N, CA, C, O and the ligand as a Tripos MOL2 file, in Angstrom:
@<TRIPOS>MOLECULE
protein
  265   263    67     0     0
PROTEIN
NO_CHARGES

@<TRIPOS>ATOM
      1 N          99.9460  106.8110  110.3050 N.3       1 MET1
      2 CA         99.3270  108.1430  109.8160 C.3       1 MET1
      3 C          98.1980  108.4520  110.6740 C.2       1 MET1
      4 O          97.7340  107.5680  111.3940 O.2       1 MET1
      5 N          97.6570  109.7590  110.6640 N.am      2 ASN2
      6 CA         96.5380  110.1820  111.3410 C.3       2 ASN2
      7 C          95.3590  110.2680  110.3850 C.2       2 ASN2
      8 O          95.5070  110.3740  109.1670 O.2       2 ASN2
      9 N          94.1630  110.2160  111.0080 N.am      3 CYS3
     10 CA         92.8890  110.2760  110.2010 C.3       3 CYS3
     11 C          92.8030  111.6580  109.5280 C.2       3 CYS3
     12 O          93.2050  112.6830  110.0790 O.2       3 CYS3
     13 N          92.2870  111.6230  108.3750 N.am      4 LEU4
     14 CA         92.1550  112.9210  107.5300 C.3       4 LEU4
     15 C          90.8540  113.5980  108.0790 C.2       4 LEU4
     16 O          90.6290  114.7810  107.8230 O.2       4 LEU4
     17 N          90.0880  112.9210  108.7580 N.am      5 ARG5
     18 CA         88.7400  113.6070  109.3200 C.3       5 ARG5
     19 C          88.9990  114.1320  110.7450 C.2       5 ARG5
     20 O          88.7960  115.3210  110.9920 O.2       5 ARG5
     21 N          89.4220  113.3170  111.6490 N.am      6 CYS6
     22 CA         89.5470  113.8290  113.0280 C.3       6 CYS6
     23 C          90.9400  113.7690  113.5110 C.2       6 CYS6
     24 O          91.1700  114.0970  114.6750 O.2       6 CYS6
     25 N          91.9300  113.3680  112.7010 N.am      7 ASN7
     26 CA         93.2270  113.4670  113.1920 C.3       7 ASN7
     27 C          93.6390  112.6210  114.2090 C.2       7 ASN7
     28 O          94.6440  112.9350  114.8480 O.2       7 ASN7
     29 N          92.9230  111.4040  114.5220 N.am      8 SER8
     30 CA         93.1630  110.4020  115.3350 C.3       8 SER8
     31 C          94.2800  109.4610  114.8290 C.2       8 SER8
     32 O          94.5280  109.3730  113.6270 O.2       8 SER8
     33 N          94.9380  108.7700  115.7540 N.am      9 PRO9
     34 CA         95.8140  107.6700  115.1450 C.3       9 PRO9
     35 C          95.0440  106.5990  114.4660 C.2       9 PRO9
     36 O          94.0180  106.1880  115.0080 O.2       9 PRO9
     37 N          95.4600  106.0800  113.2730 N.am     10 MET10
     38 CA         94.7140  105.0500  112.5290 C.3      10 MET10
     39 C          95.4750  103.7810  112.6260 C.2      10 MET10
     40 O          96.7030  103.7500  112.7050 O.2      10 MET10
     41 N          94.7080  102.7350  112.6180 N.am     11 TYR11
     42 CA         95.1880  101.3100  112.6240 C.3      11 TYR11
     43 C          95.2120  100.5920  111.3360 C.2      11 TYR11
     44 O          94.2030  100.5260  110.6330 O.2      11 TYR11
     45 N          96.3820  100.0300  110.9940 N.am     12 ALA12
     46 CA         96.2860   99.0660  109.8000 C.3      12 ALA12
     47 C          95.5760   97.8640  109.8950 C.2      12 ALA12
     48 O          95.7760   97.1090  110.8470 O.2      12 ALA12
     49 N          94.6460   97.5620  108.8800 N.am     13 GLU13
     50 CA         93.9380   96.4640  108.7790 C.3      13 GLU13
     51 C          94.0720   95.8430  107.3040 C.2      13 GLU13
     52 O          94.4810   96.4990  106.3460 O.2      13 GLU13
     53 N          93.6790   94.5010  107.2380 N.am     14 VAL14
     54 CA         93.6950   93.9830  105.8970 C.3      14 VAL14
     55 C          92.1380   93.6910  105.3850 C.2      14 VAL14
     56 O          91.3160   93.0540  106.0440 O.2      14 VAL14
     57 N          91.9250   94.2140  104.2360 N.am     15 TYR15
     58 CA         90.5830   94.3050  103.6740 C.3      15 TYR15
     59 C          90.5930   93.4430  102.3950 C.2      15 TYR15
     60 O          91.6300   93.2410  101.7620 O.2      15 TYR15
     61 N          89.4310   92.9610  102.0560 N.am     16 ASP16
     62 CA         89.1470   92.1750  100.8020 C.3      16 ASP16
     63 C          88.0040   92.8940  100.1540 C.2      16 ASP16
     64 O          86.8710   92.7240  100.6040 O.2      16 ASP16
     65 N          88.2280   93.7330   99.0660 N.am     17 HIS17
     66 CA         87.1940   94.3730   98.4530 C.3      17 HIS17
     67 C          86.6230   93.5180   97.3480 C.2      17 HIS17
     68 O          87.3240   93.1670   96.3980 O.2      17 HIS17
     69 N          85.2410   93.1520   97.4770 N.am     18 ILE18
     70 CA         84.7330   92.1090   96.4980 C.3      18 ILE18
     71 C          84.8260   92.4830   95.1430 C.2      18 ILE18
     72 O          85.0760   91.5670   94.3590 O.2      18 ILE18
     73 N          84.6770   93.6630   94.6690 N.am     19 SER19
     74 CA         84.4690   94.0640   93.2800 C.3      19 SER19
     75 C          85.8280   94.4800   92.7930 C.2      19 SER19
     76 O          86.0600   94.3220   91.5950 O.2      19 SER19
     77 N          86.7910   95.0110   93.5990 N.am     20 GLU20
     78 CA         88.0630   95.5480   93.0970 C.3      20 GLU20
     79 C          89.2300   94.5630   93.2100 C.2      20 GLU20
     80 O          90.0620   94.4370   92.3110 O.2      20 GLU20
     81 N          89.2530   93.8680   94.3580 N.am     21 THR21
     82 CA         90.4380   93.0450   94.5830 C.3      21 THR21
     83 C          89.9570   91.6960   95.1080 C.2      21 THR21
     84 O          90.3290   91.2440   96.1910 O.2      21 THR21
     85 N          89.1000   91.0690   94.2730 N.am     22 GLN22
     86 CA         88.4570   89.7670   94.7940 C.3      22 GLN22
     87 C          89.6150   88.6780   94.9810 C.2      22 GLN22
     88 O          90.4560   88.2860   94.1720 O.2      22 GLN22
     89 N          89.3670   88.2950   96.3970 N.am     23 GLY23
     90 CA         90.1590   87.1410   96.7780 C.3      23 GLY23
     91 C          91.4990   87.6650   97.3090 C.2      23 GLY23
     92 O          92.2140   86.9110   97.9690 O.2      23 GLY23
     93 N          91.8390   88.8250   97.0680 N.am     24 GLN24
     94 CA         93.1670   89.3900   97.4090 C.3      24 GLN24
     95 C          92.9710   90.4830   98.5550 C.2      24 GLN24
     96 O          92.3820   91.5460   98.3610 O.2      24 GLN24
     97 N          93.5120   90.1130   99.7220 N.am     25 GLY25
     98 CA         93.5350   91.1350  100.7800 C.3      25 GLY25
     99 C          94.4640   92.2560  100.4670 C.2      25 GLY25
    100 O          95.4470   92.0700   99.7500 O.2      25 GLY25
    101 N          94.1730   93.4270  100.9910 N.am     26 PHE26
    102 CA         95.0690   94.5370  100.8150 C.3      26 PHE26
    103 C          95.0960   95.4520  102.1280 C.2      26 PHE26
    104 O          94.0810   95.4820  102.8240 O.2      26 PHE26
    105 N          96.0860   96.1080  102.4470 N.am     27 PRO27
    106 CA         96.1250   96.8760  103.6780 C.3      27 PRO27
    107 C          95.4560   98.1620  103.4860 C.2      27 PRO27
    108 O          95.5120   98.8370  102.4580 O.2      27 PRO27
    109 N          94.7920   98.4590  104.6000 N.am     28 ALA28
    110 CA         93.9590   99.7680  104.7880 C.3      28 ALA28
    111 C          94.1600  100.3870  106.0390 C.2      28 ALA28
    112 O          94.6630   99.7120  106.9370 O.2      28 ALA28
    113 N          93.8340  101.6120  106.2520 N.am     29 MET29
    114 CA         93.9310  102.2280  107.5450 C.3      29 MET29
    115 C          92.5860  102.6040  108.0880 C.2      29 MET29
    116 O          91.7930  103.2620  107.4130 O.2      29 MET29
    117 N          92.2920  102.1380  109.4620 N.am     30 HIS30
    118 CA         90.9610  102.2580  109.8980 C.3      30 HIS30
    119 C          91.1260  103.2150  111.2170 C.2      30 HIS30
    120 O          91.9160  103.0000  112.1360 O.2      30 HIS30
    121 N          90.2710  104.2490  111.1260 N.am     31 CYS31
    122 CA         90.1140  105.0550  112.3390 C.3      31 CYS31
    123 C          89.1630  104.5710  113.3320 C.2      31 CYS31
    124 O          88.0040  104.3790  112.9630 O.2      31 CYS31
    125 N          89.5010  104.3440  114.5680 N.am     32 LEU32
    126 CA         88.5560  103.9100  115.6450 C.3      32 LEU32
    127 C          87.7390  104.9230  116.1660 C.2      32 LEU32
    128 O          86.7580  104.6000  116.8360 O.2      32 LEU32
    129 N          88.0230  106.2110  115.9370 N.am     33 MET33
    130 CA         87.3060  107.2280  116.6160 C.3      33 MET33
    131 C          86.0950  107.6790  115.6810 C.2      33 MET33
    132 O          85.0100  107.9120  116.2150 O.2      33 MET33
    133 N          86.2360  107.8010  114.3990 N.am     34 CYS34
    134 CA         85.1700  108.1300  113.4490 C.3      34 CYS34
    135 C          84.7180  107.0900  112.5820 C.2      34 CYS34
    136 O          83.7480  107.2430  111.8400 O.2      34 CYS34
    137 N          85.4870  105.8760  112.6560 N.am     35 GLY35
    138 CA         85.1550  104.8710  111.7810 C.3      35 GLY35
    139 C          85.5700  104.9940  110.3150 C.2      35 GLY35
    140 O          85.1580  104.1610  109.5080 O.2      35 GLY35
    141 N          86.3920  106.0280  109.9220 N.am     36 ASP36
    142 CA         86.8110  106.2110  108.5240 C.3      36 ASP36
    143 C          87.6850  105.1870  108.1340 C.2      36 ASP36
    144 O          88.5160  104.7700  108.9400 O.2      36 ASP36
    145 N          87.5950  104.6790  106.8850 N.am     37 ILE37
    146 CA         88.5220  103.6750  106.4140 C.3      37 ILE37
    147 C          89.2570  104.1320  105.1170 C.2      37 ILE37
    148 O          88.6040  104.3500  104.0970 O.2      37 ILE37
    149 N          90.5990  104.2760  105.1500 N.am     38 VAL38
    150 CA         91.2270  104.6900  103.9470 C.3      38 VAL38
    151 C          91.9520  103.5350  103.3070 C.2      38 VAL38
    152 O          92.8310  102.9480  103.9380 O.2      38 VAL38
    153 N          91.6070  103.1690  102.0250 N.am     39 ASP39
    154 CA         92.3180  102.0780  101.4350 C.3      39 ASP39
    155 C          92.7920  102.5780  100.0260 C.2      39 ASP39
    156 O          92.3970  103.6600   99.5930 O.2      39 ASP39
    157 N          93.5730  101.8420   99.3790 N.am     40 PRO40
    158 CA         94.2610  102.2410   98.1290 C.3      40 PRO40
    159 C          93.0760  102.6840   97.0170 C.2      40 PRO40
    160 O          93.1760  103.6220   96.2260 O.2      40 PRO40
    161 N          92.0080  101.8360   97.1480 N.am     41 VAL41
    162 CA         90.9390  102.1010   96.1860 C.3      41 VAL41
    163 C          90.2780  103.4040   96.3640 C.2      41 VAL41
    164 O          90.0250  104.1460   95.4140 O.2      41 VAL41
    165 N          89.9990  103.6780   97.6010 N.am     42 ILE42
    166 CA         89.3740  104.9550   97.9590 C.3      42 ILE42
    167 C          90.3590  106.2030   97.6580 C.2      42 ILE42
    168 O          89.9280  107.2740   97.2300 O.2      42 ILE42
    169 N          91.5740  105.9840   97.8960 N.am     43 LEU43
    170 CA         92.5770  107.1470   97.5550 C.3      43 LEU43
    171 C          92.5720  107.2550   96.1390 C.2      43 LEU43
    172 O          92.6260  108.3920   95.6710 O.2      43 LEU43
    173 N          92.5140  106.2190   95.3220 N.am     44 LYS44
    174 CA         92.4830  106.3570   93.9620 C.3      44 LYS44
    175 C          91.3350  107.0180   93.3220 C.2      44 LYS44
    176 O          91.5130  107.6560   92.2850 O.2      44 LYS44
    177 N          90.1240  106.9110   93.8820 N.am     45 HIS45
    178 CA         88.9240  107.5180   93.5560 C.3      45 HIS45
    179 C          88.9550  108.9330   93.8960 C.2      45 HIS45
    180 O          88.4680  109.7490   93.1140 O.2      45 HIS45
    181 N          89.5650  109.3480   95.1630 N.am     46 ARG46
    182 CA         89.5380  110.6110   95.5890 C.3      46 ARG46
    183 C          90.6860  111.4290   94.5630 C.2      46 ARG46
    184 O          90.5400  112.6150   94.2670 O.2      46 ARG46
    185 N          91.5540  110.7980   94.2000 N.am     47 GLN47
    186 CA         92.5140  111.4840   93.3100 C.3      47 GLN47
    187 C          91.9090  111.7010   92.0370 C.2      47 GLN47
    188 O          92.1740  112.7560   91.4600 O.2      47 GLN47
    189 N          91.0590  110.7890   91.4460 N.am     48 ALA48
    190 CA         90.4960  110.8980   90.2060 C.3      48 ALA48
    191 C          89.3840  111.9920   90.2370 C.2      48 ALA48
    192 O          89.1270  112.6300   89.2160 O.2      48 ALA48
    193 N          88.7120  112.2130   91.4330 N.am     49 ARG49
    194 CA         87.6990  113.1390   91.5570 C.3      49 ARG49
    195 C          88.3520  114.5380   91.3560 C.2      49 ARG49
    196 O          87.6710  115.4360   90.8630 O.2      49 ARG49
    197 N          89.6150  114.7530   91.7090 N.am     50 VAL50
    198 CA         90.2660  116.0410   91.6270 C.3      50 VAL50
    199 C          90.3300  116.5420   90.1040 C.2      50 VAL50
    200 O          90.2910  117.7430   89.8350 O.2      50 VAL50
    201 N          90.4260  115.5970   89.1770 N.am     51 GLU51
    202 CA         90.6690  115.9610   87.9170 C.3      51 GLU51
    203 C          89.4350  116.8120   87.3540 C.2      51 GLU51
    204 O          88.3160  116.6850   87.8500 O.2      51 GLU51
    205 N          89.6960  117.6850   86.2970 N.am     52 PRO52
    206 CA         88.7200  118.5850   85.7380 C.3      52 PRO52
    207 C          87.5660  117.9500   85.0100 C.2      52 PRO52
    208 O          86.5590  118.5680   84.6650 O.2      52 PRO52
    209 N          87.8010  116.5930   84.7890 N.am     53 ARG53
    210 CA         86.8460  115.8550   83.9690 C.3      53 ARG53
    211 C          85.4780  115.9310   84.6490 C.2      53 ARG53
    212 O          84.4770  115.9760   83.9340 O.2      53 ARG53
    213 N          85.3630  115.9490   86.0140 N.am     54 GLY54
    214 CA         84.1040  116.0320   86.7600 C.3      54 GLY54
    215 C          83.3020  117.2470   86.3970 C.2      54 GLY54
    216 O          82.0760  117.2270   86.2880 O.2      54 GLY54
    217 N          84.0990  118.3690   86.2050 N.am     55 GLU55
    218 CA         83.5750  119.6380   85.9760 C.3      55 GLU55
    219 C          82.8370  119.6350   84.5910 C.2      55 GLU55
    220 O          81.7080  120.1040   84.4540 O.2      55 GLU55
    221 N          83.4690  119.1420   83.7070 N.am     56 ARG56
    222 CA         83.0020  119.1790   82.2700 C.3      56 ARG56
    223 C          81.6990  118.2080   82.2290 C.2      56 ARG56
    224 O          80.7260  118.4840   81.5270 O.2      56 ARG56
    225 N          81.7650  117.0650   83.0310 N.am     57 ALA57
    226 CA         80.5100  116.1580   83.0170 C.3      57 ALA57
    227 C          79.3710  116.8870   83.6440 C.2      57 ALA57
    228 O          78.2470  116.7750   83.1540 O.2      57 ALA57
    229 N          79.5870  117.6330   84.7020 N.am     58 ARG58
    230 CA         78.4570  118.2440   85.3460 C.3      58 ARG58
    231 C          77.8940  119.4040   84.2870 C.2      58 ARG58
    232 O          76.6870  119.5830   84.1300 O.2      58 ARG58
    233 N          78.7850  120.0720   83.6690 N.am     59 LEU59
    234 CA         78.3520  120.9970   82.7030 C.3      59 LEU59
    235 C          77.6510  120.4250   81.4790 C.2      59 LEU59
    236 O          76.8000  121.1110   80.9130 O.2      59 LEU59
    237 N          77.9670  119.1690   81.0220 N.am     60 ALA60
    238 CA         77.2550  118.5110   80.0080 C.3      60 ALA60
    239 C          75.8520  118.2160   80.4710 C.2      60 ALA60
    240 O          74.9210  118.4290   79.6950 O.2      60 ALA60
    241 N          75.6270  117.7320   81.7070 N.am     61 VAL61
    242 CA         74.3310  117.4390   82.1580 C.3      61 VAL61
    243 C          73.4050  118.6980   82.1830 C.2      61 VAL61
    244 O          72.2450  118.6160   81.7800 O.2      61 VAL61
    245 N          73.9230  119.8420   82.6520 N.am     62 VAL62
    246 CA         73.1570  121.1830   82.7570 C.3      62 VAL62
    247 C          72.7570  121.5560   81.3840 C.2      62 VAL62
    248 O          71.6750  122.1010   81.1690 O.2      62 VAL62
    249 N          73.6200  121.2690   80.4310 N.am     63 THR63
    250 CA         73.2780  121.8490   78.9870 C.3      63 THR63
    251 C          72.1820  120.9120   78.3730 C.2      63 THR63
    252 O          71.3530  121.2880   77.5450 O.2      63 THR63
    253 N          72.2920  119.4930   78.9430 N.am     64 ALA64
    254 CA         71.2970  118.6350   78.2620 C.3      64 ALA64
    255 C          69.8610  118.7180   78.8580 C.2      64 ALA64
    256 O          68.8940  118.3220   78.2070 O.2      64 ALA64
    257 N          69.7520  119.1960   80.0010 N.am     65 THR65
    258 CA         68.5270  119.3360   80.6640 C.3      65 THR65
    259 C          67.8330  120.7360   80.3880 C.2      65 THR65
    260 O          66.6540  120.9190   80.6870 O.2      65 THR65
    261 N          68.5920  121.6780   79.8230 N.am     66 SER66
    262 CA         67.9640  122.9470   79.7430 C.3      66 SER66
    263 C          67.4650  123.2080   78.2880 C.2      66 SER66
    264 O          66.8900  124.2610   78.0120 O.2      66 SER66
    265 ZN         88.7590  109.6310  112.3250 Zn       67 ZN67
@<TRIPOS>BOND
     1     1     2 1
     2     2     3 1
     3     3     4 2
     4     3     5 am
     5     5     6 1
     6     6     7 1
     7     7     8 2
     8     7     9 am
     9     9    10 1
    10    10    11 1
    11    11    12 2
    12    11    13 am
    13    13    14 1
    14    14    15 1
    15    15    16 2
    16    15    17 am
    17    17    18 1
    18    18    19 1
    19    19    20 2
    20    19    21 am
    21    21    22 1
    22    22    23 1
    23    23    24 2
    24    23    25 am
    25    25    26 1
    26    26    27 1
    27    27    28 2
    28    27    29 am
    29    29    30 1
    30    30    31 1
    31    31    32 2
    32    31    33 am
    33    33    34 1
    34    34    35 1
    35    35    36 2
    36    35    37 am
    37    37    38 1
    38    38    39 1
    39    39    40 2
    40    39    41 am
    41    41    42 1
    42    42    43 1
    43    43    44 2
    44    43    45 am
    45    45    46 1
    46    46    47 1
    47    47    48 2
    48    47    49 am
    49    49    50 1
    50    50    51 1
    51    51    52 2
    52    51    53 am
    53    53    54 1
    54    54    55 1
    55    55    56 2
    56    55    57 am
    57    57    58 1
    58    58    59 1
    59    59    60 2
    60    59    61 am
    61    61    62 1
    62    62    63 1
    63    63    64 2
    64    63    65 am
    65    65    66 1
    66    66    67 1
    67    67    68 2
    68    67    69 am
    69    69    70 1
    70    70    71 1
    71    71    72 2
    72    71    73 am
    73    73    74 1
    74    74    75 1
    75    75    76 2
    76    75    77 am
    77    77    78 1
    78    78    79 1
    79    79    80 2
    80    79    81 am
    81    81    82 1
    82    82    83 1
    83    83    84 2
    84    83    85 am
    85    85    86 1
    86    86    87 1
    87    87    88 2
    88    87    89 am
    89    89    90 1
    90    90    91 1
    91    91    92 2
    92    91    93 am
    93    93    94 1
    94    94    95 1
    95    95    96 2
    96    95    97 am
    97    97    98 1
    98    98    99 1
    99    99   100 2
   100    99   101 am
   101   101   102 1
   102   102   103 1
   103   103   104 2
   104   103   105 am
   105   105   106 1
   106   106   107 1
   107   107   108 2
   108   107   109 am
   109   109   110 1
   110   110   111 1
   111   111   112 2
   112   111   113 am
   113   113   114 1
   114   114   115 1
   115   115   116 2
   116   115   117 am
   117   117   118 1
   118   118   119 1
   119   119   120 2
   120   119   121 am
   121   121   122 1
   122   122   123 1
   123   123   124 2
   124   123   125 am
   125   125   126 1
   126   126   127 1
   127   127   128 2
   128   127   129 am
   129   129   130 1
   130   130   131 1
   131   131   132 2
   132   131   133 am
   133   133   134 1
   134   134   135 1
   135   135   136 2
   136   135   137 am
   137   137   138 1
   138   138   139 1
   139   139   140 2
   140   139   141 am
   141   141   142 1
   142   142   143 1
   143   143   144 2
   144   143   145 am
   145   145   146 1
   146   146   147 1
   147   147   148 2
   148   147   149 am
   149   149   150 1
   150   150   151 1
   151   151   152 2
   152   151   153 am
   153   153   154 1
   154   154   155 1
   155   155   156 2
   156   155   157 am
   157   157   158 1
   158   158   159 1
   159   159   160 2
   160   159   161 am
   161   161   162 1
   162   162   163 1
   163   163   164 2
   164   163   165 am
   165   165   166 1
   166   166   167 1
   167   167   168 2
   168   167   169 am
   169   169   170 1
   170   170   171 1
   171   171   172 2
   172   171   173 am
   173   173   174 1
   174   174   175 1
   175   175   176 2
   176   175   177 am
   177   177   178 1
   178   178   179 1
   179   179   180 2
   180   179   181 am
   181   181   182 1
   182   182   183 1
   183   183   184 2
   184   183   185 am
   185   185   186 1
   186   186   187 1
   187   187   188 2
   188   187   189 am
   189   189   190 1
   190   190   191 1
   191   191   192 2
   192   191   193 am
   193   193   194 1
   194   194   195 1
   195   195   196 2
   196   195   197 am
   197   197   198 1
   198   198   199 1
   199   199   200 2
   200   199   201 am
   201   201   202 1
   202   202   203 1
   203   203   204 2
   204   203   205 am
   205   205   206 1
   206   206   207 1
   207   207   208 2
   208   207   209 am
   209   209   210 1
   210   210   211 1
   211   211   212 2
   212   211   213 am
   213   213   214 1
   214   214   215 1
   215   215   216 2
   216   215   217 am
   217   217   218 1
   218   218   219 1
   219   219   220 2
   220   219   221 am
   221   221   222 1
   222   222   223 1
   223   223   224 2
   224   223   225 am
   225   225   226 1
   226   226   227 1
   227   227   228 2
   228   227   229 am
   229   229   230 1
   230   230   231 1
   231   231   232 2
   232   231   233 am
   233   233   234 1
   234   234   235 1
   235   235   236 2
   236   235   237 am
   237   237   238 1
   238   238   239 1
   239   239   240 2
   240   239   241 am
   241   241   242 1
   242   242   243 1
   243   243   244 2
   244   243   245 am
   245   245   246 1
   246   246   247 1
   247   247   248 2
   248   247   249 am
   249   249   250 1
   250   250   251 1
   251   251   252 2
   252   251   253 am
   253   253   254 1
   254   254   255 1
   255   255   256 2
   256   255   257 am
   257   257   258 1
   258   258   259 1
   259   259   260 2
   260   259   261 am
   261   261   262 1
   262   262   263 1
   263   263   264 2
@<TRIPOS>SUBSTRUCTURE
     1 MET1         2 RESIDUE 1 A MET
     2 ASN2         6 RESIDUE 1 A ASN
     3 CYS3        10 RESIDUE 1 A CYS
     4 LEU4        14 RESIDUE 1 A LEU
     5 ARG5        18 RESIDUE 1 A ARG
     6 CYS6        22 RESIDUE 1 A CYS
     7 ASN7        26 RESIDUE 1 A ASN
     8 SER8        30 RESIDUE 1 A SER
     9 PRO9        34 RESIDUE 1 A PRO
    10 MET10       38 RESIDUE 1 A MET
    11 TYR11       42 RESIDUE 1 A TYR
    12 ALA12       46 RESIDUE 1 A ALA
    13 GLU13       50 RESIDUE 1 A GLU
    14 VAL14       54 RESIDUE 1 A VAL
    15 TYR15       58 RESIDUE 1 A TYR
    16 ASP16       62 RESIDUE 1 A ASP
    17 HIS17       66 RESIDUE 1 A HIS
    18 ILE18       70 RESIDUE 1 A ILE
    19 SER19       74 RESIDUE 1 A SER
    20 GLU20       78 RESIDUE 1 A GLU
    21 THR21       82 RESIDUE 1 A THR
    22 GLN22       86 RESIDUE 1 A GLN
    23 GLY23       90 RESIDUE 1 A GLY
    24 GLN24       94 RESIDUE 1 A GLN
    25 GLY25       98 RESIDUE 1 A GLY
    26 PHE26      102 RESIDUE 1 A PHE
    27 PRO27      106 RESIDUE 1 A PRO
    28 ALA28      110 RESIDUE 1 A ALA
    29 MET29      114 RESIDUE 1 A MET
    30 HIS30      118 RESIDUE 1 A HIS
    31 CYS31      122 RESIDUE 1 A CYS
    32 LEU32      126 RESIDUE 1 A LEU
    33 MET33      130 RESIDUE 1 A MET
    34 CYS34      134 RESIDUE 1 A CYS
    35 GLY35      138 RESIDUE 1 A GLY
    36 ASP36      142 RESIDUE 1 A ASP
    37 ILE37      146 RESIDUE 1 A ILE
    38 VAL38      150 RESIDUE 1 A VAL
    39 ASP39      154 RESIDUE 1 A ASP
    40 PRO40      158 RESIDUE 1 A PRO
    41 VAL41      162 RESIDUE 1 A VAL
    42 ILE42      166 RESIDUE 1 A ILE
    43 LEU43      170 RESIDUE 1 A LEU
    44 LYS44      174 RESIDUE 1 A LYS
    45 HIS45      178 RESIDUE 1 A HIS
    46 ARG46      182 RESIDUE 1 A ARG
    47 GLN47      186 RESIDUE 1 A GLN
    48 ALA48      190 RESIDUE 1 A ALA
    49 ARG49      194 RESIDUE 1 A ARG
    50 VAL50      198 RESIDUE 1 A VAL
    51 GLU51      202 RESIDUE 1 A GLU
    52 PRO52      206 RESIDUE 1 A PRO
    53 ARG53      210 RESIDUE 1 A ARG
    54 GLY54      214 RESIDUE 1 A GLY
    55 GLU55      218 RESIDUE 1 A GLU
    56 ARG56      222 RESIDUE 1 A ARG
    57 ALA57      226 RESIDUE 1 A ALA
    58 ARG58      230 RESIDUE 1 A ARG
    59 LEU59      234 RESIDUE 1 A LEU
    60 ALA60      238 RESIDUE 1 A ALA
    61 VAL61      242 RESIDUE 1 A VAL
    62 VAL62      246 RESIDUE 1 A VAL
    63 THR63      250 RESIDUE 1 A THR
    64 ALA64      254 RESIDUE 1 A ALA
    65 THR65      258 RESIDUE 1 A THR
    66 SER66      262 RESIDUE 1 A SER
    67 ZN67       265 GROUP 0 **** ****
């Protein structure tokens, strides 16, 4: 696959995320041009951020402080 930032070829590497996959390596893609790393955890967070839940959370904060 190509990098989502700079569209350069990405290289597969194995990472060990301390808090999410303790002791278990998992494959991730690393861009040597801009240093971006895409792993399953990051992709999961990005997909979660698209959900409208974040919009409601921000609205709740605004009403609480006003
Ligand atoms: Zn890149």
